[in-house]
C-alpha positions as protocol buffer text, in pm:
chain_id: "A"
residue {
  index: 1
  type: MET
  ca { x: 1497 y: -5775 z: -4090 }
}
residue {
  index: 2
  type: SER
  ca { x: 1316 y: -5924 z: -3763 }
}
residue {
  index: 3
  type: SER
  ca { x: 1032 y: -5734 z: -3638 }
}
residue {
  index: 4
  type: GLU
  ca { x: 1221 y: -5734 z: -3343 }
}
residue {
  index: 5
  type: ASN
  ca { x: 1442 y: -5475 z: -3508 }
}
residue {
  index: 6
  type: LYS
  ca { x: 1172 y: -5312 z: -3659 }
}
residue {
  index: 7
  type: ASP
  ca { x: 1029 y: -5236 z: -3328 }
}
residue {
  index: 8
  type: GLN
  ca { x: 1402 y: -5138 z: -3194 }
}
residue {
  index: 9
  type: GLU
  ca { x: 1379 y: -4922 z: -3482 }
}
residue {
  index: 10
  type: ASN
  ca { x: 1092 y: -4742 z: -3432 }
}
residue {
  index: 11
  type: GLN
  ca { x: 1181 y: -4717 z: -2997 }
}
residue {
  index: 12
  type: PRO
  ca { x: 1252 y: -4378 z: -2963 }
}
residue {
  index: 13
  type: SER
  ca { x: 1585 y: -4354 z: -2797 }
}
residue {
  index: 14
  type: GLU
  ca { x: 1574 y: -4287 z: -2367 }
}
residue {
  index: 15
  type: GLU
  ca { x: 1722 y: -3912 z: -2401 }
}
residue {
  index: 16
  type: ALA
  ca { x: 1456 y: -3828 z: -2647 }
}
residue {
  index: 17
  type: ALA
  ca { x: 1225 y: -3985 z: -2489 }
}
residue {
  index: 18
  type: LYS
  ca { x: 1307 y: -3825 z: -2169 }
}
residue {
  index: 19
  type: PRO
  ca { x: 1031 y: -3479 z: -2106 }
}
residue {
  index: 20
  type: ALA
  ca { x: 1175 y: -3169 z: -2052 }
}
residue {
  index: 21
  type: GLU
  ca { x: 1188 y: -3063 z: -1688 }
}
residue {
  index: 22
  type: ALA
  ca { x: 1066 y: -2793 z: -1567 }
}
residue {
  index: 23
  type: GLU
  ca { x: 1158 y: -2577 z: -1316 }
}
residue {
  index: 24
  type: THR
  ca { x: 806 y: -2639 z: -1098 }
}
residue {
  index: 25
  type: GLY
  ca { x: 662 y: -2859 z: -1351 }
}
residue {
  index: 26
  type: PRO
  ca { x: 332 y: -2989 z: -1534 }
}
residue {
  index: 27
  type: SER
  ca { x: 117 y: -3232 z: -1333 }
}
residue {
  index: 28
  type: ASP
  ca { x: 183 y: -3645 z: -1365 }
}
residue {
  index: 29
  type: SER
  ca { x: -125 y: -3632 z: -1591 }
}
residue {
  index: 30
  type: ASP
  ca { x: 9 y: -3394 z: -1907 }
}
residue {
  index: 31
  type: LEU
  ca { x: 313 y: -3520 z: -1835 }
}
residue {
  index: 32
  type: ASP
  ca { x: 239 y: -3881 z: -1903 }
}
residue {
  index: 33
  type: ALA
  ca { x: -12 y: -3758 z: -2242 }
}
residue {
  index: 34
  type: ILE
  ca { x: 371 y: -3584 z: -2308 }
}
residue {
  index: 35
  type: GLU
  ca { x: 546 y: -3919 z: -2293 }
}
residue {
  index: 36
  type: GLU
  ca { x: 301 y: -4093 z: -2462 }
}
residue {
  index: 37
  type: ALA
  ca { x: 262 y: -3920 z: -2754 }
}
residue {
  index: 38
  type: LEU
  ca { x: 676 y: -3890 z: -2804 }
}
residue {
  index: 39
  type: SER
  ca { x: 650 y: -4275 z: -2801 }
}
residue {
  index: 40
  type: ALA
  ca { x: 462 y: -4328 z: -3024 }
}
residue {
  index: 41
  type: GLY
  ca { x: 755 y: -4176 z: -3257 }
}
residue {
  index: 42
  type: GLY
  ca { x: 546 y: -3948 z: -3534 }
}
residue {
  index: 43
  type: SER
  ca { x: 706 y: -3636 z: -3566 }
}
residue {
  index: 44
  type: ASP
  ca { x: 424 y: -3426 z: -3539 }
}
residue {
  index: 45
  type: ASP
  ca { x: 344 y: -3598 z: -3248 }
}
residue {
  index: 46
  type: VAL
  ca { x: 661 y: -3540 z: -3104 }
}
residue {
  index: 47
  type: VAL
  ca { x: 624 y: -3130 z: -3209 }
}
residue {
  index: 48
  type: ALA
  ca { x: 298 y: -3122 z: -3083 }
}
residue {
  index: 49
  type: ALA
  ca { x: 373 y: -3232 z: -2784 }
}
residue {
  index: 50
  type: LEU
  ca { x: 703 y: -3001 z: -2702 }
}
residue {
  index: 51
  type: GLU
  ca { x: 434 y: -2693 z: -2804 }
}
residue {
  index: 52
  type: GLN
  ca { x: 180 y: -2820 z: -2532 }
}
residue {
  index: 53
  type: LEU
  ca { x: 492 y: -2823 z: -2302 }
}
residue {
  index: 54
  type: THR
  ca { x: 573 y: -2533 z: -2336 }
}
residue {
  index: 55
  type: ILE
  ca { x: 253 y: -2411 z: -2325 }
}
residue {
  index: 56
  type: LEU
  ca { x: 174 y: -2613 z: -1990 }
}
residue {
  index: 57
  type: GLU
  ca { x: 542 y: -2365 z: -1870 }
}
residue {
  index: 58
  type: ALA
  ca { x: 394 y: -2069 z: -1947 }
}
residue {
  index: 59
  type: GLU
  ca { x: 102 y: -2147 z: -1768 }
}
residue {
  index: 60
  type: ASN
  ca { x: 225 y: -2249 z: -1470 }
}
residue {
  index: 61
  type: ALA
  ca { x: 477 y: -1957 z: -1464 }
}
residue {
  index: 62
  type: ASP
  ca { x: 164 y: -1712 z: -1484 }
}
residue {
  index: 63
  type: LEU
  ca { x: 12 y: -1900 z: -1212 }
}
residue {
  index: 64
  type: LYS
  ca { x: 324 y: -1858 z: -1025 }
}
residue {
  index: 65
  type: ASP
  ca { x: 352 y: -1507 z: -1100 }
}
residue {
  index: 66
  type: LYS
  ca { x: -45 y: -1475 z: -997 }
}
residue {
  index: 67
  type: LEU
  ca { x: 50 y: -1648 z: -662 }
}
residue {
  index: 68
  type: MET
  ca { x: 338 y: -1388 z: -566 }
}
residue {
  index: 69
  type: ARG
  ca { x: 139 y: -1089 z: -631 }
}
residue {
  index: 70
  type: ALA
  ca { x: -168 y: -1218 z: -419 }
}
residue {
  index: 71
  type: LEU
  ca { x: 48 y: -1351 z: -133 }
}
residue {
  index: 72
  type: ALA
  ca { x: 180 y: -977 z: -120 }
}
residue {
  index: 73
  type: GLU
  ca { x: -122 y: -838 z: -180 }
}
residue {
  index: 74
  type: VAL
  ca { x: -257 y: -1019 z: 131 }
}
residue {
  index: 75
  type: GLU
  ca { x: 109 y: -863 z: 350 }
}
residue {
  index: 76
  type: ASN
  ca { x: 44 y: -532 z: 193 }
}
residue {
  index: 77
  type: VAL
  ca { x: -380 y: -570 z: 365 }
}
residue {
  index: 78
  type: ARG
  ca { x: -228 y: -741 z: 728 }
}
residue {
  index: 79
  type: ARG
  ca { x: 20 y: -444 z: 730 }
}
residue {
  index: 80
  type: ARG
  ca { x: -210 y: -186 z: 691 }
}
residue {
  index: 81
  type: SER
  ca { x: -484 y: -338 z: 920 }
}
residue {
  index: 82
  type: GLU
  ca { x: -180 y: -340 z: 1184 }
}
residue {
  index: 83
  type: LYS
  ca { x: -107 y: -4 z: 1110 }
}
residue {
  index: 84
  type: GLU
  ca { x: -469 y: 90 z: 1163 }
}
residue {
  index: 85
  type: ARG
  ca { x: -510 y: -135 z: 1515 }
}
residue {
  index: 86
  type: GLN
  ca { x: -243 y: 3 z: 1674 }
}
residue {
  index: 87
  type: ASP
  ca { x: -337 y: 417 z: 1516 }
}
residue {
  index: 88
  type: THR
  ca { x: -708 y: 316 z: 1711 }
}
residue {
  index: 89
  type: ALA
  ca { x: -540 y: 218 z: 1995 }
}
residue {
  index: 90
  type: LYS
  ca { x: -333 y: 538 z: 2017 }
}
residue {
  index: 91
  type: PHE
  ca { x: -536 y: 794 z: 1885 }
}
residue {
  index: 92
  type: GLY
  ca { x: -897 y: 664 z: 1933 }
}
residue {
  index: 93
  type: ALA
  ca { x: -968 y: 908 z: 2170 }
}
residue {
  index: 94
  type: SER
  ca { x: -874 y: 1222 z: 1986 }
}
residue {
  index: 95
  type: GLY
  ca { x: -1234 y: 1287 z: 1863 }
}
residue {
  index: 96
  type: LEU
  ca { x: -1400 y: 1299 z: 2270 }
}
residue {
  index: 97
  type: ALA
  ca { x: -1069 y: 1459 z: 2304 }
}
residue {
  index: 98
  type: LYS
  ca { x: -1190 y: 1753 z: 2066 }
}
residue {
  index: 99
  type: GLU
  ca { x: -1480 y: 1813 z: 2203 }
}
residue {
  index: 100
  type: LEU
  ca { x: -1401 y: 1826 z: 2522 }
}
residue {
  index: 101
  type: LEU
  ca { x: -1084 y: 2093 z: 2446 }
}
residue {
  index: 102
  type: PRO
  ca { x: -1372 y: 2410 z: 2460 }
}
residue {
  index: 103
  type: ALA
  ca { x: -1530 y: 2319 z: 2761 }
}
residue {
  index: 104
  type: ILE
  ca { x: -1201 y: 2322 z: 2910 }
}
residue {
  index: 105
  type: ASP
  ca { x: -1134 y: 2627 z: 2750 }
}
residue {
  index: 106
  type: ASN
  ca { x: -1426 y: 2811 z: 2945 }
}
residue {
  index: 107
  type: LEU
  ca { x: -1302 y: 2722 z: 3270 }
}
residue {
  index: 108
  type: GLY
  ca { x: -968 y: 2878 z: 3198 }
}
residue {
  index: 109
  type: ARG
  ca { x: -1145 y: 3195 z: 3096 }
}
residue {
  index: 110
  type: ALA
  ca { x: -1352 y: 3159 z: 3377 }
}
residue {
  index: 111
  type: LEU
  ca { x: -1123 y: 3215 z: 3576 }
}
residue {
  index: 112
  type: GLN
  ca { x: -876 y: 3467 z: 3397 }
}
residue {
  index: 113
  type: SER
  ca { x: -1228 y: 3660 z: 3437 }
}
residue {
  index: 114
  type: VAL
  ca { x: -1199 y: 3683 z: 3781 }
}
residue {
  index: 115
  type: PRO
  ca { x: -984 y: 4024 z: 3954 }
}
residue {
  index: 116
  type: GLU
  ca { x: -737 y: 3921 z: 4192 }
}
residue {
  index: 117
  type: GLU
  ca { x: -921 y: 4172 z: 4393 }
}
residue {
  index: 118
  type: MET
  ca { x: -1223 y: 3959 z: 4447 }
}
residue {
  index: 119
  type: ARG
  ca { x: -1019 y: 3674 z: 4483 }
}
residue {
  index: 120
  type: ASP
  ca { x: -852 y: 3778 z: 4843 }
}
residue {
  index: 121
  type: GLY
  ca { x: -1168 y: 4012 z: 4927 }
}
residue {
  index: 122
  type: ASP
  ca { x: -1474 y: 3781 z: 4944 }
}
residue {
  index: 123
  type: ASP
  ca { x: -1430 y: 3395 z: 5050 }
}
residue {
  index: 124
  type: SER
  ca { x: -1710 y: 3305 z: 4795 }
}
residue {
  index: 125
  type: VAL
  ca { x: -1583 y: 3417 z: 4511 }
}
residue {
  index: 126
  type: LYS
  ca { x: -1273 y: 3257 z: 4602 }
}
residue {
  index: 127
  type: ASN
  ca { x: -1388 y: 2923 z: 4711 }
}
residue {
  index: 128
  type: LEU
  ca { x: -1558 y: 2938 z: 4371 }
}
residue {
  index: 129
  type: VAL
  ca { x: -1226 y: 3011 z: 4218 }
}
residue {
  index: 130
  type: LEU
  ca { x: -1037 y: 2719 z: 4346 }
}
residue {
  index: 131
  type: GLY
  ca { x: -1404 y: 2460 z: 4259 }
}
residue {
  index: 132
  type: VAL
  ca { x: -1288 y: 2585 z: 3866 }
}
residue {
  index: 133
  type: GLU
  ca { x: -932 y: 2540 z: 3884 }
}
residue {
  index: 134
  type: MET
  ca { x: -998 y: 2215 z: 4044 }
}
residue {
  index: 135
  type: ILE
  ca { x: -1224 y: 2068 z: 3783 }
}
residue {
  index: 136
  type: GLU
  ca { x: -987 y: 2234 z: 3513 }
}
residue {
  index: 137
  type: LYS
  ca { x: -711 y: 2067 z: 3646 }
}
residue {
  index: 138
  type: GLN
  ca { x: -879 y: 1736 z: 3630 }
}
residue {
  index: 139
  type: PHE
  ca { x: -972 y: 1768 z: 3282 }
}
residue {
  index: 140
  type: VAL
  ca { x: -619 y: 1876 z: 3158 }
}
residue {
  index: 141
  type: ASP
  ca { x: -491 y: 1537 z: 3430 }
}
residue {
  index: 142
  type: ALA
  ca { x: -759 y: 1350 z: 3241 }
}
residue {
  index: 143
  type: LEU
  ca { x: -605 y: 1432 z: 2916 }
}
residue {
  index: 144
  type: SER
  ca { x: -290 y: 1340 z: 3007 }
}
residue {
  index: 145
  type: ARG
  ca { x: -340 y: 1002 z: 3085 }
}
residue {
  index: 146
  type: PHE
  ca { x: -427 y: 1005 z: 2677 }
}
residue {
  index: 147
  type: LYS
  ca { x: -105 y: 1077 z: 2626 }
}
residue {
  index: 148
  type: ILE
  ca { x: -251 y: 1442 z: 2580 }
}
residue {
  index: 149
  type: THR
  ca { x: -70 y: 1797 z: 2632 }
}
residue {
  index: 150
  type: ARG
  ca { x: -106 y: 2158 z: 2634 }
}
residue {
  index: 151
  type: ILE
  ca { x: 74 y: 2419 z: 2441 }
}
residue {
  index: 152
  type: GLU
  ca { x: 141 y: 2719 z: 2579 }
}
residue {
  index: 153
  type: PRO
  ca { x: 473 y: 2885 z: 2365 }
}
residue {
  index: 154
  type: THR
  ca { x: 447 y: 3211 z: 2535 }
}
residue {
  index: 155
  type: GLY
  ca { x: 806 y: 3315 z: 2446 }
}
residue {
  index: 156
  type: GLU
  ca { x: 911 y: 3050 z: 2218 }
}
residue {
  index: 157
  type: LYS
  ca { x: 1006 y: 3108 z: 1884 }
}
residue {
  index: 158
  type: TYR
  ca { x: 710 y: 3066 z: 1667 }
}
residue {
  index: 159
  type: SER
  ca { x: 626 y: 2715 z: 1463 }
}
residue {
  index: 160
  type: TYR
  ca { x: 430 y: 2694 z: 1151 }
}
residue {
  index: 161
  type: GLU
  ca { x: 365 y: 2298 z: 1211 }
}
residue {
  index: 162
  type: LEU
  ca { x: 231 y: 2397 z: 1636 }
}
residue {
  index: 163
  type: HIS
  ca { x: 81 y: 2795 z: 1628 }
}
residue {
  index: 164
  type: GLN
  ca { x: -177 y: 2972 z: 1415 }
}
residue {
  index: 165
  type: ALA
  ca { x: -69 y: 3329 z: 1411 }
}
residue {
  index: 166
  type: MET
  ca { x: -341 y: 3539 z: 1444 }
}
residue {
  index: 167
  type: SER
  ca { x: -153 y: 3906 z: 1432 }
}
residue {
  index: 168
  type: GLU
  ca { x: 183 y: 4070 z: 1512 }
}
residue {
  index: 169
  type: VAL
  ca { x: 288 y: 4333 z: 1693 }
}
residue {
  index: 170
  type: GLU
  ca { x: 532 y: 4576 z: 1704 }
}
residue {
  index: 171
  type: GLY
  ca { x: 747 y: 4724 z: 2008 }
}
residue {
  index: 172
  type: THR
  ca { x: 721 y: 4423 z: 2263 }
}
residue {
  index: 173
  type: GLY
  ca { x: 1135 y: 4410 z: 2264 }
}
residue {
  index: 174
  type: HIS
  ca { x: 1132 y: 4054 z: 2145 }
}
residue {
  index: 175
  type: PRO
  ca { x: 1296 y: 3894 z: 1847 }
}
residue {
  index: 176
  type: ALA
  ca { x: 1063 y: 3854 z: 1554 }
}
residue {
  index: 177
  type: GLY
  ca { x: 904 y: 3535 z: 1567 }
}
residue {
  index: 178
  type: THR
  ca { x: 845 y: 3526 z: 1920 }
}
residue {
  index: 179
  type: VAL
  ca { x: 463 y: 3442 z: 2055 }
}
residue {
  index: 180
  type: VAL
  ca { x: 406 y: 3709 z: 2275 }
}
residue {
  index: 181
  type: GLN
  ca { x: 106 y: 3595 z: 2374 }
}
residue {
  index: 182
  type: VAL
  ca { x: -130 y: 3305 z: 2372 }
}
residue {
  index: 183
  type: LEU
  ca { x: -530 y: 3381 z: 2281 }
}
residue {
  index: 184
  type: GLN
  ca { x: -615 y: 3030 z: 2285 }
}
residue {
  index: 185
  type: PRO
  ca { x: -365 y: 2716 z: 2409 }
}
residue {
  index: 186
  type: GLY
  ca { x: -338 y: 2443 z: 2126 }
}
residue {
  index: 187
  type: TYR
  ca { x: -277 y: 2041 z: 2233 }
}
residue {
  index: 188
  type: VAL
  ca { x: -44 y: 1736 z: 2036 }
}
residue {
  index: 189
  type: MET
  ca { x: -188 y: 1383 z: 2137 }
}
residue {
  index: 190
  type: HIS
  ca { x: 140 y: 1182 z: 2085 }
}
residue {
  index: 191
  type: GLU
  ca { x: 310 y: 1297 z: 1823 }
}
residue {
  index: 192
  type: ARG
  ca { x: -27 y: 1421 z: 1621 }
}
residue {
  index: 193
  type: LEU
  ca { x: -159 y: 1808 z: 1654 }
}
residue {
  index: 194
  type: LEU
  ca { x: -526 y: 1822 z: 1796 }
}
residue {
  index: 195
  type: ARG
  ca { x: -504 y: 2218 z: 1769 }
}
residue {
  index: 196
  type: PRO
  ca { x: -312 y: 2495 z: 1683 }
}
residue {
  index: 197
  type: ALA
  ca { x: -235 y: 2703 z: 1958 }
}
residue {
  index: 198
  type: MET
  ca { x: -398 y: 3087 z: 1860 }
}
residue {
  index: 199
  type: VAL
  ca { x: -80 y: 3316 z: 1966 }
}
residue {
  index: 200
  type: ILE
  ca { x: 54 y: 3700 z: 1832 }
}
residue {
  index: 201
  type: VAL
  ca { x: 375 y: 3722 z: 1761 }
}
residue {
  index: 202
  type: ALA
  ca { x: 617 y: 3965 z: 1776 }
}
residue {
  index: 203
  type: LYS
  ca { x: 683 y: 4177 z: 1477 }
}
residue {
  index: 204
  type: GLY
  ca { x: 1051 y: 4268 z: 1568 }
}
residue {
  index: 205
  type: ASP
  ca { x: 1253 y: 4587 z: 1710 }
}
residue {
  index: 206
  type: PRO
  ca { x: 1470 y: 4661 z: 1464 }
}
residue {
  index: 207
  type: THR
  ca { x: 1700 y: 4792 z: 1829 }
}
residue {
  index: 208
  type: LYS
  ca { x: 1618 y: 4381 z: 1944 }
}
residue {
  index: 209
  type: ASP
  ca { x: 1721 y: 4261 z: 1643 }
}
residue {
  index: 210
  type: ARG
  ca { x: 2015 y: 4439 z: 1542 }
}
residue {
  index: 211
  type: PRO
  ca { x: 2384 y: 4233 z: 1585 }
}
residue {
  index: 212
  type: GLU
  ca { x: 2597 y: 4363 z: 1819 }
}
residue {
  index: 213
  type: GLY
  ca { x: 2862 y: 4638 z: 1669 }
}
residue {
  index: 214
  type: HIS
  ca { x: 2611 y: 4741 z: 1429 }
}
residue {
  index: 215
  type: GLU
  ca { x: 2457 y: 5073 z: 1511 }
}
residue {
  index: 216
  type: PRO
  ca { x: 2213 y: 5276 z: 1311 }
}
residue {
  index: 217
  type: VAL
  ca { x: 2391 y: 5511 z: 1064 }
}
residue {
  index: 218
  type: ASP
  ca { x: 2298 y: 5857 z: 1107 }
}
residue {
  index: 219
  type: THR
  ca { x: 2201 y: 5994 z: 787 }
}
residue {
  index: 220
  type: THR
  ca { x: 2035 y: 6302 z: 870 }
}
residue {
  index: 221
  type: ALA
  ca { x: 2385 y: 6494 z: 907 }
}
């Protein structure tokens, strides 16, 4: 047999010499090394080359997974940062507003402490009250520009989310759970509660709460 025929027998077929394609593929240098090992024709070398290809494919898949996780984490960080930026722009003045609320409360208490007869009978007192009212209004208007609104729920249904009940009273003529007096107004900034309103709530009038057509039964007879 000629040397040419021997060389042809030792040459692997084109299909055997073609390396398996990876989904994302190893590098060109890795493929060259694998192809060289396959071309050598030894079975041990072929097995080693295939094992190396399998390892490279696994490493490539692992790297791809890590890359996708890293990209997802970067996107999560971006979203959190954007939300924090929006919240800062929206609620950035909340800390200052909370510090100003007691001063606004005191202005309101000062106005309530002045009897009506003093307001009408003394011009100096009347002017003083008018000045305090203007200052209070300026504060309230300044808060409203930051979407801060006052909660004064007299006559409304008690809300656990917006109100803080300080006590309950009977004989008000209102259904149970109705706010009958506001001790201290609350404030809301956008949809966020800055301070709950401190209120007094009706304990309920049995006559007021009784459905129509249901009169009390006299049990003393």
